[in-house]
PyMOL Python script that loads the backbone (N, CA, C, O; Angstrom):
from pymol import cmd

cmd.read_pdbstr("""\
ATOM      1  N   UNK A   1      -1.444   9.479 145.825  1.00  0.00           N
ATOM      2  CA  UNK A   1      -2.095   8.100 145.503  1.00  0.00           C
ATOM      3  C   UNK A   1      -3.721   8.155 146.053  1.00  0.00           C
ATOM      4  O   UNK A   1      -3.962   8.406 147.234  1.00  0.00           O
ATOM      5  N   UNK A   2      -4.908   7.864 144.957  1.00  0.00           N
ATOM      6  CA  UNK A   2      -6.207   8.028 145.584  1.00  0.00           C
ATOM      7  C   UNK A   2      -6.740   6.919 145.292  1.00  0.00           C
ATOM      8  O   UNK A   2      -6.110   6.003 144.763  1.00  0.00           O
ATOM      9  N   UNK A   3      -8.114   6.858 145.637  1.00  0.00           N
ATOM     10  CA  UNK A   3      -8.482   5.152 145.565  1.00  0.00           C
ATOM     11  C   UNK A   3      -8.328   4.307 144.004  1.00  0.00           C
ATOM     12  O   UNK A   3      -8.057   4.855 142.935  1.00  0.00           O
ATOM     13  N   UNK A   4      -8.581   2.845 144.220  1.00  0.00           N
ATOM     14  CA  UNK A   4      -7.853   2.391 142.896  1.00  0.00           C
ATOM     15  C   UNK A   4      -9.074   2.775 141.953  1.00  0.00           C
ATOM     16  O   UNK A   4     -10.073   3.416 142.276  1.00  0.00           O
ATOM     17  N   UNK A   5      -8.793   2.290 140.840  1.00  0.00           N
ATOM     18  CA  UNK A   5      -9.389   2.489 139.607  1.00  0.00           C
ATOM     19  C   UNK A   5     -10.725   1.386 139.883  1.00  0.00           C
ATOM     20  O   UNK A   5     -10.591   0.418 140.631  1.00  0.00           O
ATOM     21  N   UNK A   6     -12.000   1.688 139.174  1.00  0.00           N
ATOM     22  CA  UNK A   6     -13.368   1.192 139.247  1.00  0.00           C
ATOM     23  C   UNK A   6     -12.949  -0.728 139.090  1.00  0.00           C
ATOM     24  O   UNK A   6     -13.409  -1.701 139.688  1.00  0.00           O
ATOM     25  N   UNK A   7     -11.655  -0.570 137.760  1.00  0.00           N
ATOM     26  CA  UNK A   7     -11.304  -2.069 137.729  1.00  0.00           C
ATOM     27  C   UNK A   7     -10.346  -2.666 138.461  1.00  0.00           C
ATOM     28  O   UNK A   7     -10.033  -3.834 138.230  1.00  0.00           O
ATOM     29  N   UNK A   8      -9.941  -2.166 139.134  1.00  0.00           N
ATOM     30  CA  UNK A   8      -9.014  -3.063 140.410  1.00  0.00           C
ATOM     31  C   UNK A   8      -9.632  -3.209 141.268  1.00  0.00           C
ATOM     32  O   UNK A   8      -9.038  -3.904 142.092  1.00  0.00           O
ATOM     33  N   UNK A   9     -11.011  -2.792 141.721  1.00  0.00           N
ATOM     34  CA  UNK A   9     -11.304  -2.731 142.706  1.00  0.00           C
ATOM     35  C   UNK A   9     -12.050  -4.157 143.592  1.00  0.00           C
ATOM     36  O   UNK A   9     -13.087  -4.756 143.305  1.00  0.00           O
ATOM     37  N   UNK A  10     -11.341  -4.337 144.437  1.00  0.00           N
ATOM     38  CA  UNK A  10     -12.299  -5.423 144.928  1.00  0.00           C
ATOM     39  C   UNK A  10     -12.172  -5.768 146.364  1.00  0.00           C
ATOM     40  O   UNK A  10     -11.300  -5.435 147.166  1.00  0.00           O
ATOM     41  N   UNK A  11     -13.408  -6.632 146.547  1.00  0.00           N
ATOM     42  CA  UNK A  11     -13.446  -7.264 148.733  1.00  0.00           C
ATOM     43  C   UNK A  11     -13.633  -8.695 148.670  1.00  0.00           C
ATOM     44  O   UNK A  11     -14.666  -9.251 148.295  1.00  0.00           O
ATOM     45  N   UNK A  12     -12.545  -9.271 149.071  1.00  0.00           N
ATOM     46  CA  UNK A  12     -12.892 -10.634 149.234  1.00  0.00           C
ATOM     47  C   UNK A  12     -12.709 -10.850 150.649  1.00  0.00           C
ATOM     48  O   UNK A  12     -12.215 -10.109 151.500  1.00  0.00           O
ATOM     49  N   UNK A  13     -13.186 -11.970 150.734  1.00  0.00           N
ATOM     50  CA  UNK A  13     -13.539 -12.344 151.850  1.00  0.00           C
ATOM     51  C   UNK A  13     -13.266 -13.952 152.407  1.00  0.00           C
ATOM     52  O   UNK A  13     -13.858 -14.553 151.511  1.00  0.00           O
ATOM     53  N   UNK A  14     -12.951 -14.597 152.957  1.00  0.00           N
ATOM     54  CA  UNK A  14     -12.007 -15.703 153.440  1.00  0.00           C
ATOM     55  C   UNK A  14     -12.240 -16.330 154.289  1.00  0.00           C
ATOM     56  O   UNK A  14     -11.910 -15.721 155.307  1.00  0.00           O
ATOM     57  N   UNK A  15     -12.782 -17.578 154.587  1.00  0.00           N
ATOM     58  CA  UNK A  15     -13.089 -18.524 155.652  1.00  0.00           C
ATOM     59  C   UNK A  15     -11.896 -18.894 155.777  1.00  0.00           C
ATOM     60  O   UNK A  15     -11.422 -19.172 154.675  1.00  0.00           O
ATOM     61  N   UNK A  16     -10.895 -19.082 156.955  1.00  0.00           N
ATOM     62  CA  UNK A  16      -9.981 -19.914 157.462  1.00  0.00           C
ATOM     63  C   UNK A  16     -10.173 -21.430 158.759  1.00  0.00           C
ATOM     64  O   UNK A  16      -9.818 -21.452 159.938  1.00  0.00           O
ATOM     65  N   UNK A  17     -10.733 -22.329 158.083  1.00  0.00           N
ATOM     66  CA  UNK A  17     -11.519 -23.156 158.920  1.00  0.00           C
ATOM     67  C   UNK A  17     -10.427 -23.708 160.277  1.00  0.00           C
ATOM     68  O   UNK A  17     -10.689 -23.834 161.473  1.00  0.00           O
ATOM     69  N   UNK A  18      -9.367 -23.915 159.653  1.00  0.00           N
ATOM     70  CA  UNK A  18      -8.110 -24.177 160.608  1.00  0.00           C
ATOM     71  C   UNK A  18      -8.352 -23.509 161.280  1.00  0.00           C
ATOM     72  O   UNK A  18      -8.988 -24.063 162.176  1.00  0.00           O
ATOM     73  N   UNK A  19      -8.148 -21.817 161.564  1.00  0.00           N
ATOM     74  CA  UNK A  19      -8.202 -21.352 162.775  1.00  0.00           C
ATOM     75  C   UNK A  19      -9.330 -20.733 162.906  1.00  0.00           C
ATOM     76  O   UNK A  19      -9.159 -19.851 163.748  1.00  0.00           O
ATOM     77  N   UNK A  20     -10.513 -20.726 162.474  1.00  0.00           N
ATOM     78  CA  UNK A  20     -11.796 -20.500 162.768  1.00  0.00           C
ATOM     79  C   UNK A  20     -11.874 -18.882 162.816  1.00  0.00           C
ATOM     80  O   UNK A  20     -12.199 -18.167 163.763  1.00  0.00           O
ATOM     81  N   UNK A  21     -11.467 -18.517 161.470  1.00  0.00           N
ATOM     82  CA  UNK A  21     -11.030 -16.822 161.199  1.00  0.00           C
ATOM     83  C   UNK A  21     -11.585 -16.408 160.269  1.00  0.00           C
ATOM     84  O   UNK A  21     -11.718 -17.055 159.231  1.00  0.00           O
ATOM     85  N   UNK A  22     -12.023 -15.239 160.454  1.00  0.00           N
ATOM     86  CA  UNK A  22     -12.129 -14.770 158.561  1.00  0.00           C
ATOM     87  C   UNK A  22     -11.797 -13.497 158.009  1.00  0.00           C
ATOM     88  O   UNK A  22     -12.383 -12.494 158.417  1.00  0.00           O
ATOM     89  N   UNK A  23     -10.722 -13.412 156.926  1.00  0.00           N
ATOM     90  CA  UNK A  23      -9.882 -12.443 156.516  1.00  0.00           C
ATOM     91  C   UNK A  23     -10.659 -12.086 155.504  1.00  0.00           C
ATOM     92  O   UNK A  23     -11.097 -12.773 154.581  1.00  0.00           O
ATOM     93  N   UNK A  24     -10.861 -10.447 155.853  1.00  0.00           N
ATOM     94  CA  UNK A  24     -11.315  -9.635 155.156  1.00  0.00           C
ATOM     95  C   UNK A  24     -10.504  -8.294 154.108  1.00  0.00           C
ATOM     96  O   UNK A  24      -9.617  -7.653 154.673  1.00  0.00           O
ATOM     97  N   UNK A  25     -10.819  -7.958 152.743  1.00  0.00           N
ATOM     98  CA  UNK A  25      -9.745  -7.417 152.182  1.00  0.00           C
ATOM     99  C   UNK A  25     -10.955  -6.610 151.192  1.00  0.00           C
ATOM    100  O   UNK A  25     -11.805  -6.984 150.384  1.00  0.00           O
ATOM    101  N   UNK A  26     -10.527  -5.369 151.723  1.00  0.00           N
ATOM    102  CA  UNK A  26     -11.307  -4.649 150.379  1.00  0.00           C
ATOM    103  C   UNK A  26     -10.352  -2.957 149.884  1.00  0.00           C
ATOM    104  O   UNK A  26      -9.608  -2.284 150.597  1.00  0.00           O
ATOM    105  N   UNK A  27     -10.587  -2.825 149.072  1.00  0.00           N
ATOM    106  CA  UNK A  27      -9.963  -1.536 148.327  1.00  0.00           C
ATOM    107  C   UNK A  27     -11.492  -0.881 147.728  1.00  0.00           C
ATOM    108  O   UNK A  27     -11.451  -0.021 146.849  1.00  0.00           O
ATOM    109  N   UNK A  28     -12.432  -1.222 148.118  1.00  0.00           N
ATOM    110  CA  UNK A  28     -13.805  -0.432 146.970  1.00  0.00           C
ATOM    111  C   UNK A  28     -14.444   0.284 147.971  1.00  0.00           C
ATOM    112  O   UNK A  28     -15.111  -0.252 148.856  1.00  0.00           O
ATOM    113  N   UNK A  29     -14.220   1.755 147.837  1.00  0.00           N
ATOM    114  CA  UNK A  29     -14.233   2.727 149.118  1.00  0.00           C
ATOM    115  C   UNK A  29     -15.517   2.750 149.890  1.00  0.00           C
ATOM    116  O   UNK A  29     -15.561   3.178 151.044  1.00  0.00           O
ATOM    117  N   UNK A  30     -16.416   2.353 149.338  1.00  0.00           N
ATOM    118  CA  UNK A  30     -17.713   1.846 150.046  1.00  0.00           C
ATOM    119  C   UNK A  30     -17.918   1.282 151.336  1.00  0.00           C
ATOM    120  O   UNK A  30     -18.456   1.577 152.403  1.00  0.00           O
ATOM    121  N   UNK A  31     -17.160   0.188 150.723  1.00  0.00           N
ATOM    122  CA  UNK A  31     -17.020  -0.943 151.648  1.00  0.00           C
ATOM    123  C   UNK A  31     -16.175  -0.552 152.959  1.00  0.00           C
ATOM    124  O   UNK A  31     -16.505  -0.804 154.118  1.00  0.00           O
ATOM    125  N   UNK A  32     -14.680   0.309 152.409  1.00  0.00           N
ATOM    126  CA  UNK A  32     -13.928   0.878 153.789  1.00  0.00           C
ATOM    127  C   UNK A  32     -14.564   1.541 154.907  1.00  0.00           C
ATOM    128  O   UNK A  32     -14.393   1.334 156.109  1.00  0.00           O
ATOM    129  N   UNK A  33     -15.598   2.669 154.118  1.00  0.00           N
ATOM    130  CA  UNK A  33     -16.304   2.915 154.972  1.00  0.00           C
ATOM    131  C   UNK A  33     -17.122   2.771 155.793  1.00  0.00           C
ATOM    132  O   UNK A  33     -17.182   3.378 156.862  1.00  0.00           O
ATOM    133  N   UNK A  34     -17.900   1.897 155.371  1.00  0.00           N
ATOM    134  CA  UNK A  34     -18.922   0.851 156.006  1.00  0.00           C
ATOM    135  C   UNK A  34     -17.791  -0.049 157.166  1.00  0.00           C
ATOM    136  O   UNK A  34     -18.044   0.076 158.364  1.00  0.00           O
ATOM    137  N   UNK A  35     -16.896  -0.698 156.860  1.00  0.00           N
ATOM    138  CA  UNK A  35     -15.900  -0.945 157.844  1.00  0.00           C
ATOM    139  C   UNK A  35     -15.589  -0.734 158.687  1.00  0.00           C
ATOM    140  O   UNK A  35     -15.542  -1.291 159.784  1.00  0.00           O
ATOM    141  N   UNK A  36     -15.255   0.338 158.200  1.00  0.00           N
ATOM    142  CA  UNK A  36     -14.339   1.264 159.529  1.00  0.00           C
ATOM    143  C   UNK A  36     -15.436   2.124 160.360  1.00  0.00           C
ATOM    144  O   UNK A  36     -15.052   2.739 161.355  1.00  0.00           O
ATOM    145  N   UNK A  37     -16.765   2.175 159.973  1.00  0.00           N
ATOM    146  CA  UNK A  37     -17.453   2.968 161.040  1.00  0.00           C
ATOM    147  C   UNK A  37     -18.388   1.730 161.837  1.00  0.00           C
ATOM    148  O   UNK A  37     -19.102   1.776 162.840  1.00  0.00           O
ATOM    149  N   UNK A  38     -18.111   0.875 161.115  1.00  0.00           N
ATOM    150  CA  UNK A  38     -18.898  -0.399 161.790  1.00  0.00           C
ATOM    151  C   UNK A  38     -17.928  -0.972 163.062  1.00  0.00           C
ATOM    152  O   UNK A  38     -18.528  -1.288 164.089  1.00  0.00           O
ATOM    153  N   UNK A  39     -16.868  -1.076 163.040  1.00  0.00           N
ATOM    154  CA  UNK A  39     -16.134  -1.420 163.768  1.00  0.00           C
ATOM    155  C   UNK A  39     -16.113  -3.065 164.111  1.00  0.00           C
ATOM    156  O   UNK A  39     -15.867  -3.537 165.221  1.00  0.00           O
ATOM    157  N   UNK A  40     -16.376  -3.698 163.100  1.00  0.00           N
ATOM    158  CA  UNK A  40     -16.341  -5.439 163.467  1.00  0.00           C
ATOM    159  C   UNK A  40     -14.955  -5.882 164.042  1.00  0.00           C
ATOM    160  O   UNK A  40     -15.167  -6.621 165.004  1.00  0.00           O
ATOM    161  N   UNK A  41     -14.039  -5.766 163.889  1.00  0.00           N
ATOM    162  CA  UNK A  41     -13.240  -6.607 164.046  1.00  0.00           C
ATOM    163  C   UNK A  41     -11.959  -5.053 164.975  1.00  0.00           C
ATOM    164  O   UNK A  41     -12.206  -3.850 164.885  1.00  0.00           O
ATOM    165  N   UNK A  42     -10.696  -5.674 165.763  1.00  0.00           N
ATOM    166  CA  UNK A  42      -9.891  -5.019 166.308  1.00  0.00           C
ATOM    167  C   UNK A  42      -8.534  -5.092 165.447  1.00  0.00           C
ATOM    168  O   UNK A  42      -7.719  -4.177 165.563  1.00  0.00           O
ATOM    169  N   UNK A  43      -8.285  -6.171 164.587  1.00  0.00           N
ATOM    170  CA  UNK A  43      -7.182  -6.417 163.745  1.00  0.00           C
ATOM    171  C   UNK A  43      -6.975  -6.268 162.524  1.00  0.00           C
ATOM    172  O   UNK A  43      -6.626  -7.299 161.948  1.00  0.00           O
ATOM    173  N   UNK A  44      -7.063  -5.334 161.893  1.00  0.00           N
ATOM    174  CA  UNK A  44      -6.714  -5.024 161.065  1.00  0.00           C
ATOM    175  C   UNK A  44      -5.235  -4.092 160.463  1.00  0.00           C
ATOM    176  O   UNK A  44      -4.347  -3.599 161.158  1.00  0.00           O
ATOM    177  N   UNK A  45      -5.345  -4.081 159.232  1.00  0.00           N
ATOM    178  CA  UNK A  45      -4.464  -3.047 158.463  1.00  0.00           C
ATOM    179  C   UNK A  45      -5.129  -1.735 157.494  1.00  0.00           C
ATOM    180  O   UNK A  45      -6.218  -1.590 156.939  1.00  0.00           O
ATOM    181  N   UNK A  46      -4.398  -1.229 157.556  1.00  0.00           N
ATOM    182  CA  UNK A  46      -4.793   0.038 156.797  1.00  0.00           C
ATOM    183  C   UNK A  46      -3.612   0.611 156.184  1.00  0.00           C
ATOM    184  O   UNK A  46      -2.517   0.893 156.669  1.00  0.00           O
ATOM    185  N   UNK A  47      -4.148   0.738 154.820  1.00  0.00           N
ATOM    186  CA  UNK A  47      -3.028   1.459 153.450  1.00  0.00           C
ATOM    187  C   UNK A  47      -3.998   2.941 153.657  1.00  0.00           C
ATOM    188  O   UNK A  47      -5.173   3.210 153.910  1.00  0.00           O
ATOM    189  N   UNK A  48      -2.736   3.675 153.382  1.00  0.00           N
ATOM    190  CA  UNK A  48      -3.567   5.471 153.740  1.00  0.00           C
ATOM    191  C   UNK A  48      -2.617   5.732 152.032  1.00  0.00           C
ATOM    192  O   UNK A  48      -1.877   5.059 151.314  1.00  0.00           O
ATOM    193  N   UNK A  49      -3.252   7.200 152.025  1.00  0.00           N
ATOM    194  CA  UNK A  49      -2.395   7.844 150.911  1.00  0.00           C
ATOM    195  C   UNK A  49      -1.674   8.261 151.416  1.00  0.00           C
ATOM    196  O   UNK A  49      -1.476   7.856 152.561  1.00  0.00           O
ATOM    197  N   UNK A  50      -0.688   9.526 150.760  1.00  0.00           N
ATOM    198  CA  UNK A  50      -0.741  10.520 151.018  1.00  0.00           C
ATOM    199  C   UNK A  50      -0.953  11.753 151.728  1.00  0.00           C
ATOM    200  O   UNK A  50      -0.194  12.563 152.259  1.00  0.00           O
ATOM    201  N   UNK A  51      -2.595  11.638 151.543  1.00  0.00           N
ATOM    202  CA  UNK A  51      -3.185  12.782 152.192  1.00  0.00           C
ATOM    203  C   UNK A  51      -3.775  12.012 153.659  1.00  0.00           C
ATOM    204  O   UNK A  51      -4.199  12.707 154.582  1.00  0.00           O
ATOM    205  N   UNK A  52      -3.737  10.352 153.748  1.00  0.00           N
ATOM    206  CA  UNK A  52      -3.943  10.302 154.672  1.00  0.00           C
ATOM    207  C   UNK A  52      -5.389   9.366 154.503  1.00  0.00           C
ATOM    208  O   UNK A  52      -5.793   8.666 155.432  1.00  0.00           O
ATOM    209  N   UNK A  53      -6.005   9.450 153.362  1.00  0.00           N
ATOM    210  CA  UNK A  53      -7.100   8.888 152.683  1.00  0.00           C
ATOM    211  C   UNK A  53      -6.903   7.015 153.339  1.00  0.00           C
ATOM    212  O   UNK A  53      -5.764   6.553 153.411  1.00  0.00           O
ATOM    213  N   UNK A  54      -7.982   6.250 153.704  1.00  0.00           N
ATOM    214  CA  UNK A  54      -7.680   5.423 153.453  1.00  0.00           C
ATOM    215  C   UNK A  54      -8.244   4.508 152.389  1.00  0.00           C
ATOM    216  O   UNK A  54      -9.445   4.393 152.145  1.00  0.00           O
ATOM    217  N   UNK A  55      -7.208   3.833 151.747  1.00  0.00           N
ATOM    218  CA  UNK A  55      -7.526   3.404 150.218  1.00  0.00           C
ATOM    219  C   UNK A  55      -7.528   1.747 150.397  1.00  0.00           C
ATOM    220  O   UNK A  55      -8.248   1.068 149.665  1.00  0.00           O
ATOM    221  N   UNK A  56      -6.857   1.266 151.199  1.00  0.00           N
ATOM    222  CA  UNK A  56      -7.994  -0.237 151.269  1.00  0.00           C
ATOM    223  C   UNK A  56      -7.403  -0.865 152.926  1.00  0.00           C
ATOM    224  O   UNK A  56      -6.296  -0.488 153.309  1.00  0.00           O
ATOM    225  N   UNK A  57      -8.053  -1.604 153.610  1.00  0.00           N
ATOM    226  CA  UNK A  57      -8.555  -2.285 154.563  1.00  0.00           C
ATOM    227  C   UNK A  57      -8.371  -3.621 154.614  1.00  0.00           C
ATOM    228  O   UNK A  57      -8.545  -4.303 153.604  1.00  0.00           O
ATOM    229  N   UNK A  58      -8.011  -4.141 155.752  1.00  0.00           N
ATOM    230  CA  UNK A  58      -7.928  -5.862 155.915  1.00  0.00           C
ATOM    231  C   UNK A  58      -8.270  -6.143 157.126  1.00  0.00           C
ATOM    232  O   UNK A  58      -7.755  -5.319 157.882  1.00  0.00           O
ATOM    233  N   UNK A  59      -8.900  -6.920 157.685  1.00  0.00           N
ATOM    234  CA  UNK A  59      -9.263  -7.355 158.774  1.00  0.00           C
ATOM    235  C   UNK A  59      -9.306  -8.955 158.881  1.00  0.00           C
ATOM    236  O   UNK A  59      -9.455  -9.688 157.903  1.00  0.00           O
ATOM    237  N   UNK A  60      -9.141  -9.435 160.318  1.00  0.00           N
ATOM    238  CA  UNK A  60      -9.429 -10.950 160.430  1.00  0.00           C
ATOM    239  C   UNK A  60     -10.023 -10.692 161.737  1.00  0.00           C
ATOM    240  O   UNK A  60      -9.679  -9.956 162.662  1.00  0.00           O
ATOM    241  N   UNK A  61     -11.158 -11.613 161.548  1.00  0.00           N
ATOM    242  CA  UNK A  61     -12.112 -11.411 162.899  1.00  0.00           C
ATOM    243  C   UNK A  61     -12.633 -13.029 163.547  1.00  0.00           C
ATOM    244  O   UNK A  61     -12.012 -14.050 163.253  1.00  0.00           O
ATOM    245  N   UNK A  62     -13.154 -13.033 163.933  1.00  0.00           N
ATOM    246  CA  UNK A  62     -13.707 -14.803 164.358  1.00  0.00           C
ATOM    247  C   UNK A  62     -14.870 -14.721 163.736  1.00  0.00           C
ATOM    248  O   UNK A  62     -15.208 -15.722 163.104  1.00  0.00           O
ATOM    249  N   UNK A  63     -15.815 -13.495 163.741  1.00  0.00           N
ATOM    250  CA  UNK A  63     -16.941 -14.111 163.554  1.00  0.00           C
ATOM    251  C   UNK A  63     -17.820 -12.606 162.615  1.00  0.00           C
ATOM    252  O   UNK A  63     -18.419 -11.559 162.862  1.00  0.00           O
ATOM    253  N   UNK A  64     -17.471 -13.233 161.750  1.00  0.00           N
ATOM    254  CA  UNK A  64     -18.983 -12.163 160.532  1.00  0.00           C
ATOM    255  C   UNK A  64     -19.690 -12.368 160.888  1.00  0.00           C
ATOM    256  O   UNK A  64     -20.110 -13.440 161.322  1.00  0.00           O
ATOM    257  N   UNK A  65     -20.226 -11.094 160.823  1.00  0.00           N
ATOM    258  CA  UNK A  65     -21.981 -10.573 161.481  1.00  0.00           C
ATOM    259  C   UNK A  65     -22.676 -11.421 160.367  1.00  0.00           C
ATOM    260  O   UNK A  65     -22.112 -11.489 159.275  1.00  0.00           O
ATOM    261  N   UNK A  66     -24.366 -12.349 160.650  1.00  0.00           N
ATOM    262  CA  UNK A  66     -24.435 -12.989 159.278  1.00  0.00           C
ATOM    263  C   UNK A  66     -25.322 -11.935 158.397  1.00  0.00           C
ATOM    264  O   UNK A  66     -25.569 -12.155 157.211  1.00  0.00           O
ATOM    265  N   UNK A  67     -25.639 -11.126 158.877  1.00  0.00           N
ATOM    266  CA  UNK A  67     -26.177  -9.360 158.372  1.00  0.00           C
ATOM    267  C   UNK A  67     -25.296  -8.694 157.171  1.00  0.00           C
ATOM    268  O   UNK A  67     -25.547  -7.791 156.373  1.00  0.00           O
ATOM    269  N   UNK A  68     -24.324  -9.401 157.352  1.00  0.00           N
ATOM    270  CA  UNK A  68     -23.194  -8.543 157.105  1.00  0.00           C
ATOM    271  C   UNK A  68     -23.465  -8.651 155.284  1.00  0.00           C
ATOM    272  O   UNK A  68     -22.827  -9.549 154.735  1.00  0.00           O
ATOM    273  N   UNK A  69     -24.252  -7.894 154.499  1.00  0.00           N
ATOM    274  CA  UNK A  69     -23.440  -7.934 152.955  1.00  0.00           C
ATOM    275  C   UNK A  69     -23.816  -6.098 152.425  1.00  0.00           C
ATOM    276  O   UNK A  69     -24.546  -5.162 152.749  1.00  0.00           O
ATOM    277  N   UNK A  70     -22.802  -6.431 151.476  1.00  0.00           N
ATOM    278  CA  UNK A  70     -22.084  -5.109 151.603  1.00  0.00           C
ATOM    279  C   UNK A  70     -22.756  -4.443 149.455  1.00  0.00           C
ATOM    280  O   UNK A  70     -22.184  -3.648 148.710  1.00  0.00           O
ATOM    281  N   UNK A  71     -24.045  -5.222 149.218  1.00  0.00           N
ATOM    282  CA  UNK A  71     -24.675  -4.650 148.125  1.00  0.00           C
ATOM    283  C   UNK A  71     -25.886  -4.427 148.068  1.00  0.00           C
ATOM    284  O   UNK A  71     -26.711  -4.930 147.305  1.00  0.00           O
ATOM    285  N   UNK A  72     -26.051  -3.560 148.986  1.00  0.00           N
ATOM    286  CA  UNK A  72     -27.524  -3.037 150.122  1.00  0.00           C
ATOM    287  C   UNK A  72     -27.990  -2.408 148.731  1.00  0.00           C
ATOM    288  O   UNK A  72     -29.054  -1.794 148.657  1.00  0.00           O
TER     289      UNK A  72
END
""", "prot")
cmd.dss("prot")
cmd.show_as("cartoon", "prot")
cmd.util.cbc("prot")
cmd.orient("prot")
């Protein structure tokens, strides 16, 4: 398995007020790379392909950095 097809790629950010927590999921390669290099959360789930490449990432964090923009 490799990265998801372009039409199937997404980044979803959800705020859960009851938990005061952000839930972030992405299978966009550019976003995966940035999230893995920024270390903004310790609670995460990573899906890898057979070669060990990360193809999706899910994070739960209490504070989303205010400057966190993906489409720069």
